C-alpha positions as CSV (number, residue, x, y, z in Angstrom):
1,M,65.6,10.1,-6.0
2,T,67.3,12.8,-4.1
3,A,66.8,13.6,-0.5
4,I,64.9,16.8,-1.5
5,D,62.6,14.7,-3.7
6,R,61.9,12.3,-0.9
7,V,61.1,15.1,1.5
8,R,58.7,16.6,-1.1
9,R,57.1,13.2,-1.7
10,D,56.6,12.6,2.0
11,A,55.2,16.1,2.5
12,L,52.7,15.6,-0.3
13,R,51.6,12.3,1.0
14,A,51.1,13.8,4.5
15,L,48.7,16.2,3.0
16,M,46.6,13.5,1.5
17,P,43.5,12.2,3.4
18,P,43.5,8.6,4.6
19,P,43.8,6.2,1.7
20,V,40.8,4.9,-0.1
21,L,40.6,2.6,-3.1
22,P,42.9,3.5,-6.0
23,L,41.1,6.0,-8.3
24,A,40.4,3.5,-11.0
25,D,39.0,0.9,-8.6
26,W,36.9,3.6,-6.8
27,I,35.4,4.7,-10.1
28,E,34.5,1.2,-11.1
29,S,32.9,0.4,-7.7
30,T,31.0,3.7,-7.3
31,I,30.2,5.4,-10.6
32,H,27.0,4.6,-12.6
33,F,26.5,6.3,-16.0
34,P,23.0,7.0,-17.3
35,A,22.2,6.4,-20.9
36,T,22.3,10.2,-21.5
37,V,26.0,10.2,-20.7
38,S,27.5,7.0,-21.9
39,A,26.9,4.6,-24.8
40,L,27.4,1.9,-22.1
41,P,25.1,2.9,-19.2
42,G,25.3,1.3,-15.8
43,R,28.3,0.4,-13.6
44,V,31.5,1.8,-15.1
45,R,34.2,-0.6,-16.4
46,L,37.4,1.2,-17.3
47,W,39.6,0.1,-20.2
48,A,43.3,-0.5,-19.7
49,Y,44.4,2.9,-21.1
50,Q,41.9,4.7,-18.8
51,R,43.3,3.0,-15.8
52,G,46.8,4.2,-16.7
53,I,45.6,7.8,-16.7
54,C,43.9,7.3,-13.3
55,E,47.1,6.0,-11.8
56,A,48.9,9.2,-12.9
57,I,46.1,11.4,-11.4
58,D,46.4,9.3,-8.2
59,D,50.2,9.7,-7.9
60,P,51.0,12.6,-5.5
61,E,54.3,13.1,-7.2
62,I,52.6,14.0,-10.5
63,E,51.3,17.6,-10.5
64,R,50.2,17.8,-14.1
65,V,48.4,15.4,-16.4
66,T,48.0,16.2,-20.1
67,V,45.9,14.0,-22.5
68,I,46.1,14.5,-26.3
69,K,43.3,12.4,-27.6
70,S,40.8,11.4,-30.2
71,A,37.1,11.1,-29.8
72,R,35.6,7.7,-28.8
73,I,38.1,6.9,-26.1
74,G,35.9,7.7,-23.1
75,Y,37.9,10.7,-21.9
76,T,34.9,13.0,-20.8
77,S,33.3,10.1,-18.9
78,L,36.7,9.5,-17.2
79,L,36.9,13.2,-16.3
80,T,33.5,13.0,-14.7
81,G,34.6,10.1,-12.6
82,V,37.7,12.0,-11.5
83,I,35.5,15.0,-10.4
84,A,33.3,12.6,-8.4
85,S,36.3,11.0,-6.7
86,Y,37.6,14.4,-5.5
87,V,34.1,15.4,-4.3
88,A,33.6,12.2,-2.3
89,N,37.1,11.4,-1.2
90,Q,39.3,14.6,-1.3
91,P,37.0,17.5,-0.8
92,S,38.6,20.7,-2.0
93,P,38.0,23.6,-4.4
94,I,37.6,22.2,-8.0
95,L,37.6,24.4,-11.1
96,A,36.6,23.1,-14.5
97,V,37.3,25.3,-17.5
98,L,35.7,24.7,-20.9
99,P,35.8,26.7,-24.1
100,T,32.3,28.4,-23.8
101,Q,29.5,29.0,-21.4
102,D,27.3,26.6,-23.3
103,D,30.0,23.9,-23.0
104,C,30.0,24.5,-19.2
105,R,26.3,24.3,-18.9
106,D,26.0,21.1,-21.1
107,Y,28.8,19.4,-19.1
108,S,27.5,20.4,-15.7
109,V,23.8,19.6,-16.3
110,G,24.3,16.7,-18.7
111,D,27.3,14.7,-17.6
112,V,28.1,15.7,-14.0
113,E,24.6,16.1,-12.7
114,G,23.4,13.0,-14.6
115,T,26.2,10.9,-13.3
116,F,25.8,12.0,-9.7
117,D,22.0,11.3,-9.9
118,A,22.6,7.8,-11.4
119,S,25.2,6.8,-8.7
120,P,23.7,6.0,-5.4
121,A,26.8,6.8,-3.4
122,L,27.0,10.3,-4.9
123,R,23.3,11.2,-5.1
124,G,22.6,14.5,-3.2
125,L,26.3,15.4,-2.6
126,L,26.2,18.6,-4.8
127,D,24.2,21.7,-3.9
128,A,23.7,24.5,-6.3
129,E,25.1,27.9,-5.2
130,A,23.3,31.2,-5.7
131,D,24.7,33.8,-8.0
132,E,25.0,37.5,-7.2
133,S,21.3,38.0,-7.8
134,G,20.3,35.2,-5.4
135,R,19.3,32.8,-8.2
136,S,20.4,29.2,-8.2
137,T,23.0,28.3,-10.8
138,L,24.1,24.9,-11.9
139,L,27.6,26.2,-12.8
140,A,28.6,26.6,-9.2
141,R,28.2,23.7,-6.8
142,R,28.9,23.2,-3.1
143,F,29.6,20.0,-1.2
144,P,31.0,19.3,2.3
145,G,34.5,20.6,2.4
146,G,34.7,22.0,-1.1
147,S,33.2,23.5,-4.2
148,L,32.9,22.8,-7.9
149,K,32.9,25.7,-10.4
150,F,32.5,25.6,-14.2
151,V,34.0,28.6,-16.0
152,A,34.2,29.5,-19.7
153,A,37.6,30.2,-21.1
154,K,36.0,32.9,-23.1
155,S,35.3,34.8,-19.9
156,P,38.8,35.0,-18.4
157,R,37.9,37.7,-15.9
158,N,35.7,35.1,-14.1
159,L,38.8,33.1,-13.4
160,R,40.0,35.7,-11.0
161,R,37.1,35.0,-8.7
162,H,38.0,31.4,-8.0
163,N,40.9,29.5,-6.4
164,A,41.3,25.8,-6.9
165,R,43.4,22.9,-5.7
166,V,42.1,20.8,-8.6
167,L,42.0,22.4,-12.1
168,L,40.4,20.6,-15.0
169,L,40.9,22.0,-18.5
170,D,38.9,20.4,-21.2
171,E,39.2,20.9,-25.0
172,I,41.9,23.5,-24.5
173,D,42.6,23.7,-28.3
174,G,39.3,25.5,-28.4
175,F,40.5,28.2,-26.0
176,E,41.2,31.6,-27.5
177,I,43.8,34.0,-26.2
178,G,42.2,37.4,-25.5
179,Q,43.3,40.8,-24.3
180,E,43.9,39.4,-20.8
181,G,46.2,36.7,-22.0
182,D,46.2,32.9,-22.3
183,P,43.2,31.5,-20.3
184,I,45.3,28.4,-19.5
185,K,47.9,30.4,-17.8
186,L,45.3,32.5,-16.1
187,A,43.6,29.4,-14.7
188,E,46.8,27.9,-13.5
189,M,47.5,31.1,-11.5
190,R,44.4,30.2,-9.5
191,T,46.1,27.1,-8.1
192,L,49.3,28.6,-6.8
193,A,48.0,28.7,-3.2
194,F,47.9,24.9,-3.0
195,R,51.1,22.9,-2.7
196,D,49.3,19.7,-3.6
197,R,47.5,21.1,-6.6
198,K,46.5,18.9,-9.6
199,I,46.2,20.3,-13.1
200,I,44.5,18.0,-15.6
201,A,44.4,19.2,-19.2
202,G,43.0,17.4,-22.2
203,S,41.9,18.1,-25.8
204,T,41.4,16.8,-29.2
205,P,44.1,18.6,-31.1
206,I,43.2,21.0,-33.9
207,F,46.3,22.5,-35.5
208,D,50.0,22.2,-35.1
209,H,51.5,24.2,-32.2
210,G,48.1,24.1,-30.4
211,P,47.9,24.2,-26.6
212,V,47.5,20.4,-26.0
213,S,50.4,19.7,-28.4
214,R,52.7,22.1,-26.6
215,L,51.7,20.7,-23.2
216,Y,52.2,17.1,-24.3
217,A,55.7,18.1,-25.6
218,E,56.5,19.3,-22.1
219,S,55.4,16.0,-20.5
220,D,57.0,12.6,-20.2
221,Q,55.1,11.8,-23.5
222,R,53.6,8.4,-22.8
223,V,52.2,6.3,-25.6
224,F,49.8,3.4,-25.3
225,E,51.3,0.2,-26.7
226,V,49.6,-3.2,-27.3
227,P,51.2,-6.6,-27.7
228,C,51.2,-8.3,-31.1
229,P,49.5,-11.7,-30.8
230,E,52.1,-13.2,-33.1
231,C,55.5,-11.8,-31.9
232,G,54.5,-10.5,-28.5
233,D,56.3,-7.1,-29.1
234,F,54.5,-4.0,-27.8
235,H,53.7,-1.2,-30.3
236,E,51.6,1.9,-30.5
237,I,48.9,1.4,-33.2
238,R,49.3,4.1,-35.9
239,W,47.0,4.8,-38.9
240,S,49.8,4.1,-41.4
241,E,49.8,0.4,-40.1
242,I,46.1,-0.1,-40.8
243,Q,45.6,-1.9,-44.1
244,W,42.7,-3.3,-46.1
245,P,42.1,-4.8,-49.6
246,D,41.0,-2.4,-52.3
247,G,37.3,-1.8,-52.1
248,R,36.9,-3.7,-48.9
249,P,37.5,-1.4,-45.9
250,E,35.4,-3.7,-43.7
251,E,38.4,-6.1,-43.7
252,A,40.8,-3.5,-42.3
253,A,43.5,-5.0,-40.1
254,W,46.7,-4.0,-38.3
255,A,50.1,-4.8,-39.7
256,C,52.5,-5.3,-36.8
257,P,55.6,-3.1,-37.5
258,G,57.7,-5.6,-35.7
259,C,57.0,-8.9,-37.4
260,G,54.8,-7.7,-40.3
261,C,52.0,-10.1,-39.4
262,I,48.4,-9.0,-40.3
263,I,46.3,-8.9,-37.2
264,P,42.5,-9.0,-37.7
265,E,40.1,-6.8,-35.7
266,R,38.9,-9.8,-33.5
267,H,42.2,-9.6,-31.6
268,K,41.9,-5.9,-30.7
269,A,40.0,-6.3,-27.4
270,A,42.5,-8.7,-26.0
271,M,45.4,-6.6,-27.2
272,V,44.0,-3.5,-25.6
273,S,43.3,-5.3,-22.3
274,R,47.0,-6.2,-22.1
275,G,48.2,-2.8,-23.3
276,R,50.6,-0.6,-21.3
277,W,51.7,3.0,-21.2
278,R,55.4,3.8,-22.0
279,A,57.0,7.1,-21.3
280,T,59.1,8.3,-24.3
281,A,60.6,11.2,-22.3
282,P,61.2,9.5,-19.0
283,H,63.6,12.2,-17.8
284,V,60.6,14.5,-17.3
285,T,59.1,14.3,-13.8
286,G,55.9,15.6,-12.3
287,H,54.1,15.9,-15.6
288,A,52.5,12.8,-17.2
289,G,51.4,13.1,-20.8
290,F,49.2,10.6,-22.6
291,R,48.6,10.2,-26.3
292,I,45.7,8.0,-27.3
293,N,43.6,7.5,-30.5
294,A,40.4,5.7,-31.6
295,L,42.4,2.8,-33.1
296,V,42.6,1.3,-29.6
297,S,39.0,2.2,-28.6
298,P,36.9,-0.9,-27.8
299,H,33.8,1.0,-28.9
300,A,31.9,-0.9,-31.7
301,N,31.8,2.3,-33.8
302,A,35.6,2.5,-33.6
303,A,36.2,-0.9,-35.3
304,W,39.1,-0.7,-37.8
305,G,36.7,-1.5,-40.6
306,K,34.4,1.4,-39.7
307,L,37.3,3.8,-39.3
308,A,38.7,2.8,-42.7
309,A,35.3,3.4,-44.3
310,E,35.2,6.8,-42.6
311,F,38.6,7.6,-44.0
312,I,37.6,6.7,-47.6
313,R,34.6,9.1,-47.3
314,A,36.7,11.9,-45.9
315,K,40.0,11.7,-47.7
316,D,39.2,13.8,-50.8
317,N,38.0,16.9,-49.0
318,P,40.4,18.8,-46.7
319,A,37.5,19.8,-44.4
320,T,36.4,16.2,-43.8
321,L,39.9,14.9,-43.8
322,Q,40.9,17.3,-41.0
323,T,37.9,16.1,-39.0
324,F,39.1,12.5,-39.4
325,I,42.7,13.3,-38.4
326,N,41.6,15.4,-35.4
327,L,38.7,13.3,-34.0
328,T,39.7,9.8,-35.1
329,L,43.5,9.8,-35.0
330,G,43.9,12.4,-32.3
331,E,46.5,14.2,-34.3
332,P,46.8,17.9,-35.2
333,W,46.1,19.1,-38.7
334,R,49.3,20.3,-40.4
335,E,48.6,23.1,-42.7
336,T,50.5,23.9,-45.8
337,Q,52.1,27.4,-45.6
338,D,52.8,28.0,-49.2
339,D,51.2,31.1,-50.8
340,L,48.4,30.4,-53.3
341,D,49.3,31.1,-56.9
342,E,46.6,33.4,-58.4
343,H,47.7,32.5,-62.0
344,E,47.4,28.8,-61.3
345,L,43.9,29.2,-60.0
346,A,42.9,31.4,-62.9
347,A,44.0,28.7,-65.3
348,K,41.4,26.4,-63.9
349,R,38.4,28.5,-65.1
350,E,35.7,26.5,-66.8
351,P,33.0,27.4,-69.3
352,F,30.1,28.1,-66.9
353,G,28.7,31.2,-65.3
354,L,25.7,33.4,-64.8
355,P,23.1,34.2,-66.1
356,D,22.7,31.4,-68.6
357,R,25.4,28.8,-68.1
358,L,24.5,27.4,-64.6
359,P,26.3,24.1,-64.0
360,P,23.8,21.2,-63.7
361,E,25.3,20.1,-60.4
362,V,24.4,23.4,-58.7
363,L,21.2,23.1,-56.5
364,I,21.8,26.0,-54.1
365,V,23.0,29.5,-54.7
366,T,24.4,31.7,-52.0
367,A,25.9,35.2,-52.0
368,G,28.4,37.2,-50.0
369,V,28.7,41.0,-50.0
370,D,31.7,43.1,-48.9
371,C,30.9,46.8,-48.2
372,Q,33.3,49.6,-49.1
373,D,32.7,53.4,-49.0
374,D,32.3,53.6,-52.8
375,R,31.1,50.2,-53.8
376,L,29.6,46.8,-52.9
377,E,31.5,43.7,-54.0
378,L,29.2,40.7,-54.6
379,V,30.1,37.0,-55.1
380,F,27.7,34.2,-56.0
381,T,28.6,30.6,-55.1
382,G,26.9,27.4,-56.1
383,H,26.5,24.2,-54.1
384,G,25.3,20.8,-54.8
385,K,25.3,17.2,-53.5
386,G,29.1,16.6,-53.9
387,D,32.0,18.4,-52.4
388,A,32.4,20.9,-55.2
389,T,31.8,24.6,-54.7
390,F,31.2,26.7,-57.8
391,I,32.3,30.4,-57.9
392,L,29.6,31.5,-60.3
393,A,30.2,35.3,-60.5
394,H,32.0,38.3,-59.0
395,S,30.6,41.8,-59.6
396,V,31.0,45.3,-58.3
397,I,28.1,47.7,-57.7
398,W,29.6,51.1,-57.9
399,G,28.1,53.9,-55.8
400,A,28.3,55.6,-52.5
401,V,27.5,53.1,-49.7
402,D,25.0,55.5,-48.2
403,A,23.2,56.0,-51.5
404,E,19.7,54.5,-51.9
405,T,20.4,53.6,-55.5
406,T,23.4,51.4,-54.5
407,W,21.3,49.3,-52.3
408,L,18.4,49.1,-54.8
409,E,20.9,47.7,-57.3
410,L,22.1,45.1,-54.8
411,D,18.5,44.2,-54.0
412,D,17.8,43.7,-57.7
413,A,20.9,41.4,-58.0
414,L,19.8,39.3,-55.1
415,R,16.3,38.8,-56.6
416,S,17.8,37.3,-59.8
417,V,16.3,34.1,-61.1
418,W,18.4,31.8,-63.3
419,K,17.3,29.0,-65.5
420,H,18.7,25.6,-64.5
421,P,19.9,23.1,-67.1
422,A,17.3,20.6,-65.8
423,G,14.5,22.9,-66.9
424,G,13.5,24.7,-63.7
425,A,15.0,27.7,-62.0
426,L,17.2,28.8,-59.1
427,R,17.4,32.0,-57.1
428,V,19.6,33.2,-54.2
429,D,18.8,31.0,-51.2
430,A,20.8,33.0,-48.7
431,A,23.2,35.9,-48.5
432,V,25.4,37.4,-45.9
433,I,26.4,41.1,-46.0
434,D,29.4,42.3,-44.1
435,S,28.4,44.7,-41.4
436,G,31.5,44.6,-39.3
437,D,33.9,47.1,-41.0
438,G,33.9,50.7,-42.1
439,G,31.0,52.1,-40.0
440,H,28.4,50.6,-42.4
441,A,26.6,48.5,-39.8
442,D,23.4,50.7,-39.6
443,L,23.1,50.8,-43.4
444,V,23.5,47.0,-43.6
445,H,21.0,46.3,-40.9
446,A,18.5,48.7,-42.5
447,F,18.8,46.7,-45.7
448,T,18.8,43.1,-44.2
449,R,16.1,43.6,-41.5
450,P,13.1,43.6,-43.9
451,R,14.7,40.9,-46.0
452,F,15.4,38.4,-43.2
453,G,12.6,36.2,-44.5
454,R,14.7,35.7,-47.7
455,R,17.7,34.7,-45.6
456,I,19.5,38.0,-46.4
457,V,21.4,38.7,-43.2
458,S,24.0,41.0,-41.6
459,G,27.3,39.3,-40.8
460,K,30.2,40.2,-38.6
461,G,33.5,38.4,-38.9
462,V,35.0,37.1,-35.6
463,P,38.5,35.5,-35.2
464,G,39.2,32.0,-34.0
465,F,39.9,28.8,-35.8
466,A,37.5,26.8,-33.6
467,R,34.6,29.1,-34.4
468,P,31.4,27.8,-36.2
469,F,31.2,29.0,-39.7
470,I,28.0,30.9,-38.9
471,Q,26.2,31.5,-35.6
472,R,23.3,33.8,-34.6
473,S,24.5,36.5,-32.3
474,G,22.7,37.0,-29.0
475,A,22.9,40.8,-29.3
476,K,19.7,42.8,-29.2
477,G,18.5,44.7,-32.2
478,A,18.7,43.8,-35.8
479,P,19.4,40.1,-36.5
480,L,23.2,39.6,-36.7
481,F,25.2,36.5,-37.5
482,L,28.8,35.9,-36.3
483,I,31.0,34.5,-39.1
484,G,34.0,32.4,-38.2
485,V,36.2,33.9,-40.8
486,D,39.5,32.2,-39.7
487,A,37.8,28.8,-39.7
488,I,36.3,29.4,-43.2
489,K,39.6,30.7,-44.6
490,A,41.5,27.8,-43.2
491,Q,39.2,25.3,-45.0
492,L,39.1,27.5,-48.2
493,F,42.9,27.7,-48.4
494,Q,43.4,24.0,-47.7
495,R,41.0,23.1,-50.5
496,L,42.5,25.6,-52.9
497,A,46.1,24.4,-52.1
498,R,45.1,20.8,-52.6
499,G,43.0,21.5,-55.7
500,S,40.0,20.0,-54.0
501,G,36.5,20.9,-54.9
502,F,36.6,24.6,-56.0
503,R,35.6,25.3,-59.6
504,F,35.7,28.7,-61.2
505,S,33.6,30.4,-63.8
506,A,35.3,31.5,-67.1
507,D,33.7,35.0,-66.5
508,L,35.9,35.7,-63.5
509,E,38.4,38.4,-64.1
510,P,42.1,38.2,-63.1
511,V,41.5,40.8,-60.3
512,F,39.2,38.2,-58.6
513,F,42.0,35.7,-58.3
514,E,44.5,38.4,-57.2
515,Q,42.1,39.2,-54.3
516,L,41.2,35.6,-53.5
517,T,44.9,34.9,-52.8
518,S,45.5,38.2,-50.9
519,E,46.2,36.6,-47.5
520,R,48.4,34.0,-46.1
521,R,48.4,31.9,-42.9
522,V,51.1,32.9,-40.4
523,V,52.0,32.1,-36.8
524,K,52.6,35.1,-34.6
525,Y,53.6,35.1,-30.9
526,Y,51.3,36.9,-28.5
527,K,52.4,37.1,-24.9
528,G,54.8,34.3,-25.6
529,Q,52.2,32.0,-27.1
530,P,52.0,31.0,-30.8
531,V,48.8,32.4,-32.3
532,R,47.6,31.3,-35.8
533,R,46.0,34.0,-38.0
534,F,45.6,35.2,-41.5
535,E,47.6,38.2,-42.6
536,R,47.2,40.4,-45.7
537,I,50.0,40.3,-48.3
538,P,51.3,43.8,-48.7
539,G,49.9,45.7,-51.7
540,K,46.9,43.4,-52.2
541,R,43.2,44.0,-51.8
542,A,40.9,41.4,-50.2
543,E,37.3,42.4,-51.1
544,A,36.7,39.3,-53.3
545,L,38.2,37.0,-50.6
546,D,35.9,38.5,-48.0
547,A,32.8,38.2,-50.2
548,V,33.7,34.5,-50.9
549,V,34.0,33.9,-47.2
550,Y,30.6,35.4,-46.5
551,A,29.0,33.4,-49.4
552,L,30.4,30.2,-48.0
553,A,29.1,31.1,-44.5
554,A,25.6,31.7,-46.0
555,R,25.5,28.0,-46.9
556,G,25.0,27.3,-43.2
557,L,21.7,29.1,-43.2
558,I,20.2,26.6,-45.6
559,G,18.9,23.2,-44.6
560,A,17.3,22.3,-47.9
561,D,16.7,18.6,-48.8
562,L,18.9,18.3,-51.9
563,D,17.0,15.4,-53.3
564,R,13.8,17.4,-53.2
565,R,15.6,20.4,-54.6
566,E,16.9,18.3,-57.5
567,T,13.3,17.3,-58.3
568,E,12.2,21.0,-58.1
569,V,14.8,22.3,-60.5
570,A,13.7,19.6,-63.0
571,Q,10.3,21.3,-63.2
572,V,10.0,23.3,-66.4
573,T,7.8,26.0,-64.9
574,A,10.1,28.5,-63.3
575,P,8.9,30.5,-60.2
576,A,7.8,34.0,-61.0
577,K,10.3,36.7,-60.2
578,A,9.2,38.7,-57.2
579,A,8.4,42.3,-57.9
580,T,10.8,44.9,-56.5
581,V,9.0,47.2,-54.0
582,I,10.5,50.6,-53.4
583,R,9.5,52.5,-50.3
584,S,10.2,56.0,-49.4
585,K,13.2,56.2,-47.0
586,W,13.2,52.4,-46.8
587,L,16.9,52.4,-46.1
588,Q,16.5,54.3,-42.9
589,G,13.3,52.7,-41.6
590,G,13.2,49.2,-43.1
């Protein structure tokens, strides 16, 4: 340690208040979790890997702490304990940044308030501040000597209003870079006035090159290692080392990479209690990074046998496999970057289609509509109990988008009834019509508003890979649904690239496959930060792709019981087709 380093260390320590218990010991002696916050309510008992993170937060020489994690390792509960410690022992301005306003409210009201109320030593410490209108808000709290603010990363301008000595950033891979820049950098700017600042960032990773992966790469990159009961060597438990006999995932065990011995689950608790953190980039100072996954979690629902069974259920579908890799293994999802081959996909067409060759597996039909000035492009998709998605038909309704006849023809198509092979009938269960491009919003809303009861809705695509597939907008006026187009395309392209679960009608023309493969995933740099997005391949049109995306989004509007639906389609008596009602100037007035 240089003389400058020693001076800096002594100066930081001088700024600290009189010593209290180490953070981990203080949390265990003070914090009580209610049942609404933790699966193990009552007095907190930290696991060995949690204590290691606490030690880094306690260390005045460490300014930044980054945690790349899975679910089921108790990180959010630990974060609440850290907030409580600063409130009680080191009063100062604290800023917690989460992806959305709802996340902020849920965490503030559920976790933080619940924990403070359940812990006698903390009860009553936090007072709610009043907002600009004088109303109390649970997103801004005061306590003697400091404040606690909860701010959504989606509202970066709110960050300018707050300074913080302690900055907590949670689920940062769900943050989106907007016009004002990276919310992580914007939040960090609010800490510059404090020499003894502490920046704690954590997240379940989503994709490669995501924020938490980049921050971890800049840290000392610690891994949690446990001792093998046989050879005594310490190793990080990786998924590739978990083994089980064919057909018996409940017998999953760890194969020690050092001695090759098979270690049963019953040894895990003792191994984890003796585990340790090891820095793999020890030359980095001032930034502690931690990588942890559910394989070392003592939670009963993180037993190796249960995780193996989850993997077996998830492995054949890229969507569920990504969830397993992100949430269980704490690893980013690595996407394939190869362009899709339209001819290869077209060669997979099968002899089914509309109107009279509906696959027996189909129990739900959805539709997506892309609007152009001179036509509407319509795709019907079928869904059933398994993972397969059936592209049943693609058609074009030619006509000016503002012509009443064009929309009457669409209405007729969406009222279609098809005979099911089991003897009953199916009709369109839900449809999403694109209202976001080309100045067609008023026309689309006029069409969907009176048909809302049939789940025919207006949709607007919004960027962001962490977006829900479909979500009701809070905007006033006609019902509008926000469609997470990037998230849907990411899953769609992964499934197509892996040949997983998409089946195509023999009636689909080559132009459909040309448009389905009209975009590619790329990584662009925006204000120095990598941003993942989809980009149109020059010379290709994308109407069919957009219609497929909206049809897939429409599936989220349906909560039908598929067992009951299976019984219904086996009934020979088909439902009567609803009559088409034509009203004068219906397009304008609904």
